[in-house]
GUDOMAR-550229 format. One record per residue (C-alpha): x, y, z. Coordinates in steps of 0.25 Angstrom, whole numbers, padded with zeros to 4 digits, always signed. Example, Ala and Ser with C-alpha at 12.3 -4.5 7.8 and 13.67 -1.06 7.14 Angstrom:
+0049-0018+0031 +0055-0004+0029 
This chain:
+0259-0094+0194 +0258-0109+0198 +0246-0117+0197 +0245-0118+0212 +0244-0101+0213 +0231-0102+0206 +0221-0096+0206 +0227-0082+0203 +0226-0071+0214 +0223-0062+0203 +0223-0066+0187 +0225-0052+0183 +0218-0043+0174 +0216-0051+0159 +0219-0043+0146 +0206-0047+0141 +0206-0039+0128 +0207-0051+0120 +0212-0065+0119 +0226-0063+0115 +0227-0053+0126 +0220-0063+0137 +0231-0072+0132 +0243-0064+0132 +0239-0059+0146 +0239-0073+0151 +0253-0075+0147 +0259-0063+0152 +0254-0067+0165 +0260-0080+0165 +0274-0075+0161 +0281-0083+0171 +0274-0096+0169 +0277-0093+0154 +0292-0090+0156 +0292-0104+0164 +0286-0111+0154 +0294-0104+0143 +0306-0109+0151 +0303-0123+0153 +0298-0125+0139 +0311-0119+0132 +0317-0129+0143 +0309-0141+0136 +0311-0137+0122 +0325-0135+0121 +0328-0148+0128 +0318-0155+0118 +0324-0148+0107 +0338-0151+0112 +0338-0166+0111 +0340-0167+0096 +0354-0159+0098 +0357-0169+0108 +0353-0181+0099 +0363-0176+0089 +0373-0174+0097 +0372-0187+0100 +0370-0194+0087 +0383-0187+0084 +0390-0192+0096 +0386-0205+0092 +0390-0204+0078 +0405-0197+0082 +0407-0208+0095 +0408-0197+0104 +0404-0202+0118 +0407-0188+0125 +0398-0181+0115 +0387-0191+0118 +0387-0191+0133 +0386-0177+0131 +0374-0178+0123 +0368-0188+0133 +0369-0176+0143 +0363-0167+0134 +0351-0176+0130 +0350-0178+0146 +0350-0163+0148 +0339-0161+0138 +0330-0172+0143 +0331-0164+0156 +0328-0152+0150 +0315-0159+0142 +0310-0164+0156 +0311-0153+0165 +0307-0143+0154 +0296-0150+0150 +0290-0154+0164 +0290-0138+0168 +0285-0133+0155 +0272-0142+0156 +0270-0136+0171 +0273-0123+0168 +0265-0124+0155 +0254-0130+0163 +0256-0120+0174 +0254-0108+0163 +0241-0116+0157 +0233-0118+0170 +0237-0102+0176 +0234-0096+0164 +0219-0103+0163 +0218-0101+0177 +0220-0085+0177 +0210-0085+0164 +0200-0093+0173 +0203-0082+0184 +0201-0072+0175 +0186-0077+0170 +0183-0081+0185 +0185-0066+0189 +0178-0060+0177 +0166-0070+0180 +0164-0064+0194 +0166-0051+0190 +0155-0051+0179 +0146-0062+0186 +0133-0063+0179 +0136-0053+0170 +0148-0064+0163 +0138-0073+0157 +0128-0062+0152 +0139-0057+0144 +0146-0070+0141 +0141-0084+0138 +0141-0093+0151 +0146-0103+0140 +0159-0094+0136 +0162-0091+0150 +0162-0107+0153 +0170-0108+0140 +0181-0097+0143 +0183-0103+0157 +0185-0116+0154 +0191-0120+0140 +0196-0106+0135 +0204-0105+0148 +0213-0117+0145 +0215-0113+0131 +0221-0099+0136 +0229-0106+0147 +0235-0116+0135 +0240-0103+0126 +0244-0096+0137 +0254-0108+0142 +0259-0113+0128 +0264-0099+0124 +0276-0102+0132 +0278-0115+0128 +0276-0110+0115 +0287-0100+0116 +0297-0110+0121 +0294-0120+0110 +0297-0109+0099 +0311-0105+0106 +0314-0118+0106 +0312-0120+0091 +0320-0108+0088 +0331-0114+0097 +0331-0127+0090 +0331-0119+0076 +0343-0111+0081 +0350-0123+0088 +0349-0131+0074 +0354-0120+0065 +0366-0118+0074 +0368-0134+0076 +0368-0138+0061 +0364-0124+0052 +0360-0134+0040 +0350-0141+0045 +0346-0130+0055 +0342-0121+0046 +0333-0132+0041 +0326-0132+0054 +0326-0117+0057 +0319-0115+0045 +0309-0126+0045 +0305-0125+0060 +0300-0111+0059 +0293-0116+0046 +0286-0128+0055 +0283-0119+0065 +0275-0108+0059 +0268-0117+0047 +0255-0117+0054 +0254-0103+0056 +0245-0102+0044 +0236-0111+0049 +0234-0106+0063 +0225-0093+0059 +0214-0104+0054 +0217-0114+0066 +0215-0103+0075 +0201-0098+0068 +0196-0113+0069 +0200-0114+0083 +0194-0101+0088 +0181-0106+0079 +0181-0119+0087 +0183-0112+0101 +0172-0102+0098 +0162-0113+0095 +0166-0122+0105 +0164-0110+0114 +0151-0109+0109 +0146-0122+0112 +0152-0121+0126 +0144-0107+0129 +0132-0115+0123 +0133-0128+0133 +0135-0119+0144 +0124-0110+0141 +0115-0122+0138 +0119-0130+0151 +0117-0116+0160 +0103-0114+0153 +0099-0129+0152 +0088-0128+0162 +0081-0118+0155 +0083-0125+0141 +0077-0138+0146 +0064-0129+0152 +0062-0123+0137 +0067-0135+0130 +0078-0129+0122 +0088-0140+0130 +0090-0148+0115 +0091-0133+0107 +0104-0130+0115 +0108-0145+0114 +0108-0144+0099 +0114-0130+0099 +0126-0137+0107 +0127-0149+0098 +0129-0140+0085 +0139-0130+0094 +0148-0143+0097 +0148-0148+0083 +0153-0134+0078 +0164-0135+0090 +0167-0149+0084 +0168-0145+0069 +0176-0132+0074 +0185-0140+0083 +0188-0151+0070 +0193-0139+0061 +0201-0133+0071 +0208-0147+0073 +0209-0148+0059 +0218-0137+0059 +0226-0139+0070 +0228-0154+0065 +0232-0146+0051 +0243-0138+0059 +0248-0150+0067 +0250-0157+0053 +0258-0146+0048 +0267-0146+0062 +0269-0160+0060 +0271-0160+0045 +0282-0148+0044 +0290-0153+0056 +0292-0166+0048 +0295-0159+0034 +0305-0151+0041 +0312-0163+0047 +0311-0171+0035 +0318-0159+0028 +0329-0158+0039 +0332-0173+0038 +0332-0172+0023 +0343-0160+0023 +0351-0166+0035 +0354-0179+0030 +0357-0172+0017 +0367-0163+0024 +0372-0176+0033 +0375-0183+0020 +0384-0170+0016 +0390-0171+0029 +0387-0158+0031 +0379-0162+0045 +0383-0174+0055 +0371-0184+0058 +0370-0179+0073 +0366-0165+0068 +0355-0171+0058 +0350-0179+0071 +0350-0166+0078 +0342-0158+0068 +0332-0169+0064 +0330-0170+0079 +0328-0156+0082 +0318-0155+0071 +0311-0166+0078 +0311-0161+0091 +0307-0147+0089 +0294-0152+0084 +0291-0152+0098 +0291-0137+0102 +0286-0134+0088 +0272-0140+0092 +0270-0129+0102 +0269-0120+0090 +0256-0128+0087 +0251-0128+0102 +0254-0112+0103 +0245-0110+0091 +0233-0120+0095 +0234-0113+0110 +0232-0100+0104 +0222-0104+0095 +0214-0109+0105 +0217-0100+0116 +0214-0087+0109 +0199-0089+0108 +0199-0093+0122 +0206-0081+0127 +0197-0073+0119 +0184-0079+0124 +0192-0076+0139 +0195-0062+0137 +0181-0060+0133 +0175-0063+0147 +0188-0057+0154 +0184-0044+0147 +0170-0043+0152 +0167-0032+0162 +0155-0031+0171 +0146-0019+0164 +0145-0008+0175 +0138+0006+0173 +0147+0016+0177 +0138+0028+0174 +0130+0026+0187 +0126+0038+0195 +0129+0032+0210 +0143+0031+0214 +0149+0016+0212 +0147+0009+0226 +0150-0006+0230 +0137-0011+0233 +0135-0017+0247 +0127-0023+0256 +0118-0036+0256 +0114-0043+0243 +0101-0044+0242 +0093-0054+0231 +0079-0049+0230 +0074-0059+0220 +0079-0072+0229 +0079-0063+0243 +0093-0067+0246 +0101-0057+0254 +0116-0059+0257 +0122-0051+0267 +0134-0043+0263 +0148-0048+0268 +0143-0061+0270 +0145-0073+0259 +0132-0080+0255 +0130-0091+0247 +0116-0093+0240 +0113-0108+0234 +0103-0109+0224 +0096-0123+0218 +0092-0117+0205 +0103-0114+0196 +0096-0105+0187 +0093-0096+0199 +0106-0096+0206 +0111-0090+0192 +0099-0079+0193 +0102-0077+0207 +0117-0076+0204 +0115-0067+0193 +0108-0057+0203 +0117-0057+0213 +0131-0057+0206 +0125-0047+0196 +0125-0031+0197 +0121-0027+0212 +0107-0025+0213 +0100-0010+0214 +0098-0007+0230 +0089-0015+0237 +0081-0012+0251 +0092-0006+0262 +0101-0017+0267 +0098-0026+0255 +0106-0018+0244 +0115-0027+0234 
């Protein structure tokens, strides 16, 4: 699926039983794009991670005064640079495509559900929540769906680097192979608390959005009864609660980021200290030390995606939960009636306004009063009215 092919001819039937199930359903429906992103991500990350081996080979070639190996290393570096450029370009292209197409699919599903429910939607879900789901939530859902493939490519690259270092230089590679999983998984105990704080922030932000939307929708009524300032004060308090929750959530994510900066630094110090000790004993060469040092430095790049996938899931889970709630709504129908089910036909007649819309003809109605337009649209877009006079049945 490409961006130019949007909108979908059929967005499909979502699995709206829960937020995680909806995310999994979206990911499965993007399998082709996910595999492309995974392939380009592997090319990009592996090419980046291969540069330290090239640097180490170049340093050792200079030390050994070998022009042939130096030229060969230059060719390998050129090949890695080409892989980095091509992989990064197409990885960005596929990632953006996956993000936009996932968000577009959710928006189409929400629009279809709104069309099916009609005026019953805002009677069962607050109008502000519908706005929040169809705007900010779809972006967060798309972010997580597309980030899965990039995270998978980064995780596989870290495994490849660890295996490569163990094979290339076991004395230092074992230290890196043990340290990198610790660095990658050290923040796991903090993720539940960060997720809870992100959920609280998202819930408060959703309530503030609902309050703002409902206030704007009823602004004329509020001004008429003098309640405008009351609702504005409520929104000010809600916005301050959102700010405090956002600060608490940001503190936790800052701590997670600090840990992911501190631990790789400690691992790098341990590698250098142990490597210098081995080099003095003559057990490793200077080129091997430079290679392992550079590999630990460069591997921090794919490690960042571990933090990103945690943040993406923490923010997309409540968004997917809200979207699944809207998508799981169904119009209430009475299946115990005594009359046979039949599709109503004939002209559409509104006795309150005297409007008569002939069957089979496209009719547009213009109303200068927004409130009246909402009432009239609710009557004509809701369940069919009881049978009227002959020839004017709904």
